[in-house]
ROLOLUM-260481 format. One record per residue (C-alpha): residue in one letter; x, y, z; residue number from 1. Coordinates in steps of 0.001 Angstrom, whole numbers. Each point is the difference from the previous one (the first is absolute). Example, Ala and Ser with C-alpha at 12.3 -4.5 7.8 and 13.67 -1.06 7.14 Angstrom:
<rs>
[r 'A', [12300, -4500, 7800], 1];
[r 'S', [1370, 3440, -660], 2];
</rs>
This chain:
<rs>
[r 'X', [5462, -78960, -15323], 1];
[r 'X', [949, -1325, -3424], 2];
[r 'X', [445, -3340, 1489], 3];
[r 'X', [-3577, -158, 1703], 4];
[r 'X', [-1552, 990, -3082], 5];
[r 'X', [1697, -2643, -1856], 6];
[r 'X', [-1117, -2846, 2638], 7];
[r 'X', [-3718, 1528, 146], 8];
[r 'X', [-344, 468, -3803], 9];
[r 'X', [2296, -2515, -1727], 10];
[r 'X', [1097, -2867, 2047], 11];
[r 'X', [-3376, -331, 1841], 12];
[r 'X', [-2883, 1126, -2819], 13];
[r 'X', [-3541, -726, 685], 14];
[r 'X', [-913, -3733, -1040], 15];
[r 'X', [-3673, 908, 129], 16];
[r 'X', [87, 2812, -2410], 17];
[r 'X', [-501, -1121, -3455], 18];
[r 'X', [3037, 1555, -1679], 19];
[r 'X', [-1238, -1468, -3183], 20];
[r 'X', [-1983, 3244, -662], 21];
[r 'X', [3586, 1714, -124], 22];
[r 'X', [1078, -2477, -2561], 23];
[r 'X', [3379, -82, 1784], 24];
[r 'X', [1924, -3495, 159], 25];
[r 'X', [2500, -423, 2601], 26];
[r 'X', [2851, 1203, -2186], 27];
[r 'X', [-1779, 2773, -972], 28];
[r 'X', [-501, 1192, 3779], 29];
[r 'X', [3588, -1194, 819], 30];
[r 'X', [1375, 2489, -2723], 31];
[r 'X', [-2320, 2795, 1163], 32];
[r 'X', [1048, -392, 3487], 33];
[r 'X', [3423, 1501, -775], 34];
[r 'X', [-1524, 3100, -1119], 35];
[r 'X', [740, 3147, 2513], 36];
[r 'X', [-2104, 3210, 318], 37];
[r 'X', [1776, 800, 3196], 38];
[r 'X', [-103, 4102, 194], 39];
[r 'X', [-930, 785, -3509], 40];
[r 'X', [-2243, 2617, -694], 41];
[r 'X', [-3271, -643, -2008], 42];
[r 'X', [-1064, 3005, -2340], 43];
[r 'X', [-514, -2289, -3104], 44];
[r 'X', [-228, -3422, -1532], 45];
[r 'X', [2104, 933, -2776], 46];
[r 'X', [2974, -465, 2771], 47];
[r 'X', [-845, -3377, 953], 48];
[r 'X', [972, -3488, -1923], 49];
[r 'X', [-2614, -2729, -809], 50];
[r 'X', [1454, -2052, 2833], 51];
[r 'X', [-513, 2837, 2455], 52];
[r 'X', [-3585, 713, -786], 53];
[r 'X', [-997, -3771, 2], 54];
[r 'X', [1856, -239, 3501], 55];
[r 'X', [-2134, 2701, 973], 56];
[r 'X', [-2917, -1755, -935], 57];
[r 'X', [752, -3579, 1180], 58];
[r 'X', [835, 1364, 3521], 59];
[r 'X', [-2852, 2401, 163], 60];
[r 'X', [-2418, -2956, -673], 61];
[r 'X', [1629, -2087, 2406], 62];
[r 'X', [-116, 3022, 3015], 63];
[r 'X', [-3493, 255, -928], 64];
[r 'X', [-730, -3648, 236], 65];
[r 'X', [1548, -195, 3111], 66];
[r 'X', [-1142, 3132, 1864], 67];
[r 'X', [-3496, 270, -1534], 68];
[r 'X', [-1188, -3662, -309], 69];
[r 'X', [2097, -1807, 2572], 70];
[r 'X', [110, 2752, 2579], 71];
[r 'X', [3612, -177, 745], 72];
[r 'X', [2132, 2622, 1725], 73];
[r 'X', [2943, 1195, -2214], 74];
[r 'X', [1428, 3129, 1647], 75];
[r 'X', [2589, 582, -2814], 76];
[r 'X', [-17, 3775, 515], 77];
[r 'X', [53, 184, 3797], 78];
[r 'X', [1548, 3056, 1260], 79];
[r 'X', [-156, 1631, -3774], 80];
[r 'X', [-2032, 3031, -987], 81];
[r 'X', [-1207, 1405, -3003], 82];
[r 'X', [-897, 3792, -815], 83];
[r 'X', [-2943, 144, -2516], 84];
[r 'X', [-324, 3153, -1875], 85];
[r 'X', [-3192, 704, -1782], 86];
[r 'X', [-261, 3069, -1942], 87];
[r 'X', [-2965, -1889, -1907], 88];
[r 'X', [-2516, -1637, 2092], 89];
[r 'X', [-784, -3692, -424], 90];
[r 'X', [-1898, -2774, 1937], 91];
[r 'X', [1441, -3216, -1175], 92];
[r 'X', [3639, 1082, -120], 93];
[r 'X', [-163, 1484, 3436], 94];
[r 'X', [-1871, -2833, 1547], 95];
[r 'X', [1835, -2929, -1572], 96];
[r 'X', [3427, 1819, 921], 97];
[r 'X', [-973, 629, 3544], 98];
[r 'X', [-1582, -3479, 452], 99];
[r 'X', [2888, -1664, -1842], 100];
[r 'X', [2680, 1718, 1887], 101];
[r 'X', [-1612, -697, 3359], 102];
[r 'X', [-727, -3673, -608], 103];
[r 'X', [3647, -426, -559], 104];
[r 'X', [1013, 1663, 3240], 105];
[r 'X', [561, 3452, -1225], 106];
[r 'X', [-1273, 3452, 956], 107];
[r 'X', [-1397, 2265, -2819], 108];
[r 'X', [-253, 3678, 346], 109];
[r 'X', [-2391, 1823, -2100], 110];
[r 'X', [1115, 3765, -1238], 111];
[r 'X', [-2004, 2077, -2050], 112];
[r 'X', [1418, 2732, -1988], 113];
[r 'X', [-1422, 2531, 2341], 114];
[r 'X', [1992, -1825, 2812], 115];
[r 'X', [3289, 105, -1514], 116];
[r 'X', [-337, 2765, -2747], 117];
[r 'X', [2063, -1788, -2403], 118];
[r 'X', [1752, 2322, -2238], 119];
[r 'X', [-1682, 3150, 1806], 120];
[r 'X', [1522, 890, 3533], 121];
[r 'X', [2699, -3006, -524], 122];
[r 'X', [1717, -1159, -3488], 123];
[r 'X', [-103, -3535, -998], 124];
[r 'X', [3504, -409, 808], 125];
[r 'X', [-546, 1202, 3486], 126];
[r 'X', [-2844, -2303, 601], 127];
[r 'X', [1754, -3147, -1369], 128];
[r 'X', [2968, 630, 2403], 129];
[r 'X', [-2372, 548, 3034], 130];
[r 'X', [-2419, -2963, -845], 131];
[r 'X', [3452, -2027, -624], 132];
[r 'X', [881, 455, 3673], 133];
[r 'X', [-3468, -684, 1369], 134];
[r 'X', [-1229, -3072, -1888], 135];
[r 'X', [889, -2923, -1951], 136];
[r 'X', [-1618, 256, -3133], 137];
[r 'X', [-2484, 2700, -1812], 138];
[r 'X', [-2868, -527, -2225], 139];
[r 'X', [-967, 3228, -2073], 140];
[r 'X', [-3349, 616, -2022], 141];
[r 'X', [1108, 3151, -1849], 142];
[r 'X', [-1147, 2270, -2971], 143];
[r 'X', [3245, 196, -1659], 144];
[r 'X', [2410, -2881, -546], 145];
[r 'X', [2824, 2500, 389], 146];
[r 'X', [-866, 210, 3541], 147];
[r 'X', [820, -3789, 513], 148];
[r 'X', [3177, 389, -1852], 149];
[r 'X', [1139, 2703, 2297], 150];
[r 'X', [-899, -1628, 3093], 151];
[r 'X', [1672, -3222, -1124], 152];
[r 'X', [3141, 1854, -970], 153];
[r 'X', [322, 1577, 3443], 154];
[r 'X', [-1491, -2839, 2200], 155];
[r 'X', [2157, -2792, 1655], 156];
[r 'X', [-2959, -2268, 315], 157];
[r 'X', [-2142, -1458, -3056], 158];
[r 'X', [-2740, 2160, -1689], 159];
[r 'X', [-3368, -1847, -939], 160];
[r 'X', [-1905, 1644, -2774], 161];
[r 'X', [-3565, -179, 1362], 162];
[r 'X', [-1115, 1805, -3170], 163];
[r 'X', [1388, 2624, -2142], 164];
[r 'X', [-920, 1803, -3489], 165];
[r 'X', [2400, -2392, -1684], 166];
[r 'X', [-835, -3122, 1526], 167];
[r 'X', [-1592, -2244, 2420], 168];
[r 'X', [1895, -3257, 901], 169];
[r 'X', [-1430, -1311, 3115], 170];
[r 'X', [-3422, 161, -1711], 171];
[r 'X', [1118, -2222, -2808], 172];
[r 'X', [1748, -2450, 2337], 173];
[r 'X', [-3339, -225, 1509], 174];
[r 'X', [-1680, -538, -3409], 175];
[r 'X', [2405, -2692, -879], 176];
[r 'X', [-381, -2006, 3048], 177];
[r 'X', [-3777, 72, -357], 178];
[r 'X', [230, -1255, -3567], 179];
[r 'X', [2541, -2541, 962], 180];
[r 'X', [-2268, -1420, 2654], 181];
[r 'X', [-2864, -154, -2575], 182];
[r 'X', [1553, -1360, -3120], 183];
[r 'X', [2949, -2237, 1647], 184];
[r 'X', [2920, 1768, -2067], 185];
[r 'X', [290, 3492, -1751], 186];
[r 'X', [2281, -1380, -2783], 187];
[r 'X', [-1931, -137, -2967], 188];
[r 'X', [-2938, 2117, 1164], 189];
[r 'X', [-1402, 2809, -2408], 190];
[r 'X', [-833, 3117, 1804], 191];
[r 'X', [-1796, 2932, -1503], 192];
[r 'X', [118, 3707, 1247], 193];
[r 'X', [-2921, 2151, -1229], 194];
[r 'X', [413, 3487, 1281], 195];
[r 'X', [2360, 2994, 347], 196];
[r 'X', [3877, -404, 111], 197];
[r 'X', [235, 655, 3635], 198];
[r 'X', [2424, -993, 2865], 199];
[r 'X', [-1530, -3262, 145], 200];
[r 'X', [424, -1122, -3355], 201];
[r 'X', [3505, 1157, 103], 202];
[r 'X', [767, -2521, 2784], 203];
[r 'X', [-1757, -2758, -2136], 204];
[r 'X', [2378, 947, -3073], 205];
[r 'X', [2903, -121, 2228], 206];
[r 'X', [-436, -3548, 1573], 207];
[r 'X', [-2606, -1845, -2192], 208];
[r 'X', [2764, -1500, -2592], 209];
[r 'X', [1905, -1007, 3011], 210];
[r 'X', [-2365, -2294, 1164], 211];
[r 'X', [-1317, -1773, -3781], 212];
[r 'X', [-2912, 2236, -99], 213];
[r 'X', [-1257, 1237, -3195], 214];
[r 'X', [-1341, 3685, -31], 215];
[r 'X', [-2578, 1678, -2039], 216];
[r 'X', [-716, 3667, 642], 217];
[r 'X', [-2714, 2063, -1593], 218];
[r 'X', [112, 3864, 987], 219];
[r 'X', [-2000, 3040, -1390], 220];
[r 'X', [2302, 2261, -2156], 221];
[r 'X', [1681, 2576, 1667], 222];
[r 'X', [261, -2200, 2966], 223];
[r 'X', [2721, -2928, -677], 224];
[r 'X', [2637, -1056, 2515], 225];
[r 'X', [3186, 2134, 167], 226];
[r 'X', [2303, -657, -3071], 227];
[r 'X', [2877, -1190, 2088], 228];
[r 'X', [-2263, -2232, 1924], 229];
[r 'X', [-1116, -1446, -3539], 230];
[r 'X', [3571, -256, -930], 231];
[r 'X', [855, -2150, 2778], 232];
[r 'X', [-2714, -1965, -72], 233];
[r 'X', [611, -847, -3585], 234];
[r 'X', [3554, -1057, 893], 235];
[r 'X', [-1139, -2152, 2739], 236];
[r 'X', [-2604, -1697, -2101], 237];
[r 'X', [2512, -866, -2636], 238];
[r 'X', [2381, -1266, 2569], 239];
[r 'X', [-2273, -2302, 1831], 240];
[r 'X', [-1926, -1244, -3299], 241];
[r 'X', [-3505, 1666, 1141], 242];
[r 'X', [-2426, 1929, -2232], 243];
[r 'X', [-590, 3675, 455], 244];
[r 'X', [-2660, 1736, -1892], 245];
[r 'X', [-790, 3767, 431], 246];
[r 'X', [-3379, 1324, -1686], 247];
[r 'X', [-2919, 2289, 268], 248];
[r 'X', [-2619, -2625, -675], 249];
[r 'X', [-1035, -1885, 3205], 250];
[r 'X', [-1493, -2773, -2127], 251];
[r 'X', [3265, -506, -1493], 252];
[r 'X', [1613, -53, 3467], 253];
[r 'X', [-2607, -2363, 1613], 254];
[r 'X', [-13, -2595, -2819], 255];
[r 'X', [1145, -3362, 1271], 256];
[r 'X', [1035, 1371, 3602], 257];
[r 'X', [-347, -2081, 3159], 258];
[r 'X', [-339, 3497, 1951], 259];
[r 'X', [-1316, 3334, -624], 260];
[r 'X', [1340, 2779, 2456], 261];
[r 'X', [-1769, 3296, 335], 262];
[r 'X', [1038, 3103, 1899], 263];
[r 'X', [-1467, 2987, 1748], 264];
[r 'X', [-1518, 2289, -2614], 265];
[r 'X', [2295, 2775, 1485], 266];
[r 'X', [2943, -216, 2313], 267];
[r 'X', [59, 2317, 3084], 268];
[r 'X', [961, 3369, -1137], 269];
[r 'X', [-553, -344, -3629], 270];
[r 'X', [-3804, 268, 166], 271];
[r 'X', [-718, 2823, -2524], 272];
[r 'X', [2885, -1241, -2079], 273];
[r 'X', [-1095, -3333, -953], 274];
[r 'X', [-3905, -60, 716], 275];
[r 'X', [-1076, 775, -3458], 276];
[r 'X', [2598, -2097, -2176], 277];
[r 'X', [-491, -3328, 2474], 278];
[r 'X', [-3741, -315, -391], 279];
[r 'X', [-49, -1333, -3420], 280];
[r 'X', [2149, -2891, 1206], 281];
[r 'X', [-2068, -2910, 1854], 282];
[r 'X', [75, -3540, 813], 283];
[r 'X', [-3693, -1191, -1186], 284];
[r 'X', [-1953, -3240, 278], 285];
[r 'X', [415, -441, -3940], 286];
[r 'X', [3446, 350, 136], 287];
[r 'X', [511, -2548, 2594], 288];
[r 'X', [-2019, -2353, -1934], 289];
[r 'X', [1649, 75, -3231], 290];
[r 'X', [3389, 422, 639], 291];
[r 'X', [1166, -1395, 3299], 292];
[r 'X', [1175, -3817, 390], 293];
[r 'X', [-1606, -1815, 2493], 294];
[r 'X', [2593, -758, 3173], 295];
[r 'X', [1052, -3373, 868], 296];
[r 'X', [-2216, -505, 3183], 297];
[r 'X', [-3189, 526, -1862], 298];
[r 'X', [-1974, 1921, -2556], 299];
[r 'X', [965, 3326, 944], 300];
[r 'X', [2358, 2550, -518], 301];
[r 'X', [1336, 2499, 2607], 302];
[r 'X', [-711, 3400, -71], 303];
[r 'X', [1572, 2666, 2268], 304];
[r 'X', [-1522, 3360, 831], 305];
[r 'X', [1130, 2882, 2154], 306];
[r 'X', [-1924, 3149, 415], 307];
[r 'X', [430, -495, 4011], 308];
[r 'X', [3346, -2009, -285], 309];
[r 'X', [1039, -2177, -2915], 310];
[r 'X', [-1204, -3425, -719], 311];
[r 'X', [-3156, 366, 1995], 312];
[r 'X', [-2261, -2738, -1409], 313];
[r 'X', [471, -3157, -2190], 314];
[r 'X', [-2885, -627, -2297], 315];
[r 'X', [-983, -2886, -1984], 316];
[r 'X', [-487, 1356, -3715], 317];
[r 'X', [-3203, -1638, -640], 318];
[r 'X', [-2045, 1632, 2672], 319];
[r 'X', [2581, 2438, 1947], 320];
[r 'X', [-1078, -617, 3473], 321];
[r 'X', [2245, 1094, 2832], 322];
[r 'X', [2323, -2853, 1291], 323];
[r 'X', [665, 1288, 3795], 324];
[r 'X', [2350, -2992, 725], 325];
[r 'X', [2436, 1551, -2680], 326];
[r 'X', [-670, 3261, 1398], 327];
[r 'X', [1043, -1304, 3530], 328];
[r 'X', [3025, -1872, -1544], 329];
[r 'X', [1265, 3322, -1797], 330];
[r 'X', [-500, 2328, 3170], 331];
[r 'X', [2072, -2391, 2114], 332];
[r 'X', [2906, 68, -2481], 333];
[r 'X', [1080, 3555, 1024], 334];
[r 'X', [3766, 745, 453], 335];
[r 'X', [-396, -1905, 3512], 336];
[r 'X', [2429, -2706, -412], 337];
[r 'X', [3210, 1354, -1502], 338];
[r 'X', [1434, 2385, 2423], 339];
[r 'X', [2711, -2622, 1671], 340];
[r 'X', [1948, -344, -3193], 341];
[r 'X', [1708, 3322, 681], 342];
[r 'X', [1369, -418, 3206], 343];
</rs>
């Protein structure tokens, strides 16, 4: 399988696909080809090196182009099955996972919490052992990150974090791929987060510096990221020479930024706790006009919003119309193209 993947994805790259948008020269691609993620779980981006993240993005873009635009048939996961455990509902995570796994020749099996009674009738240990004998990989979208850690500890197959209260790494990979396609390169971008210190922000903070991204964060008082995540992000920023700004002022965070990122007002399961505190923090037309840098492709900044799934629309700061093309681009970049790495 590894030789086949190498032949498909390295020795015979798609010549028609403009890889300049990924800003990878041949030497860089060659160095990334030695990265192996076979058999590893994917719980948090903290566990992955810069080259490993870049490799994921590079091959994700290649697979996306081959399958979606060239209509190639690449059954890299033929004979494999994935168990999808969803304690929390989702449209995009479910559809992109099922679609991507099927397009690569695998068989997805969707399991609601009512189907398997995770942690109720069966312990996480029992569930992990049973699934390890019946399928090849597990994606779990759960309330508590400890559930993922328990599954990973007892399973003999890779466990993928589809979302937890601590992090949402596959969401951020999709976001990075979208930005990379739009801007041409991630290194040197300044991304501003305006919202609460939630799981999505945690994933940004665990990975942005590794890709050369400057991160500016505005959260309401009392809704800051977890202290351990802040400390790790500060360490990464220092190590990789990027800027990290933490503030309670959205104007300060937005100033000079290429991209503004907002999140849902309230994460699922935290409605009453956070509703009042977050309503004072908004991305406004005035904020975009006064503080965001025009991007390199035209007189516009990039704003992503997510009341129904983050990064919902891109707006020009002068008029704020909806850019449906960018919405379609972002929606198409779910965790569809990354699964083959783990086999």
